[in-house]
C-alpha positions in Angstrom: 70.9 105.8 127.4 73.9 105.5 129.7 75.8 108.3 131.4 79.2 108.5 133.0 80.4 111.4 135.2 84.1 111.8 135.6 85.8 114.0 138.2 89.4 115.0 137.7 91.2 115.8 141.0 94.7 117.0 141.9 97.3 115.5 139.6 94.6 114.0 137.4 93.7 117.4 136.1 96.7 117.3 133.8 95.2 114.3 132.0 91.9 116.2 131.4 93.9 119.2 130.2 95.8 117.1 127.7 92.5 115.5 126.5 91.0 118.9 126.1 93.8 120.2 124.0 93.5 117.3 121.6 89.7 117.4 121.5 89.9 121.2 120.7 92.4 120.4 117.9 89.8 118.0 116.4 86.9 120.4 117.0 85.0 118.1 119.4 84.1 118.2 123.0 86.0 116.2 125.6 83.2 113.6 126.2 82.9 112.8 122.5 86.7 112.5 122.3 86.8 110.1 125.3 84.0 108.0 123.6 86.1 107.8 120.4 89.1 106.7 122.4 87.1 103.9 124.1 85.4 102.9 120.9 88.7 102.6 119.1 90.3 100.2 121.6 90.2 96.5 120.9 87.8 94.5 123.0 
């Protein structure tokens, strides 16, 4: 198992808020949505 903790500060909070809106629209939590974004990127 691996774990990543992200902290959103100041102006970065807007990025979290945008991710949260999209994740909510898909019915998933933000961490799962971030994992999906990372997994879908070409390596």
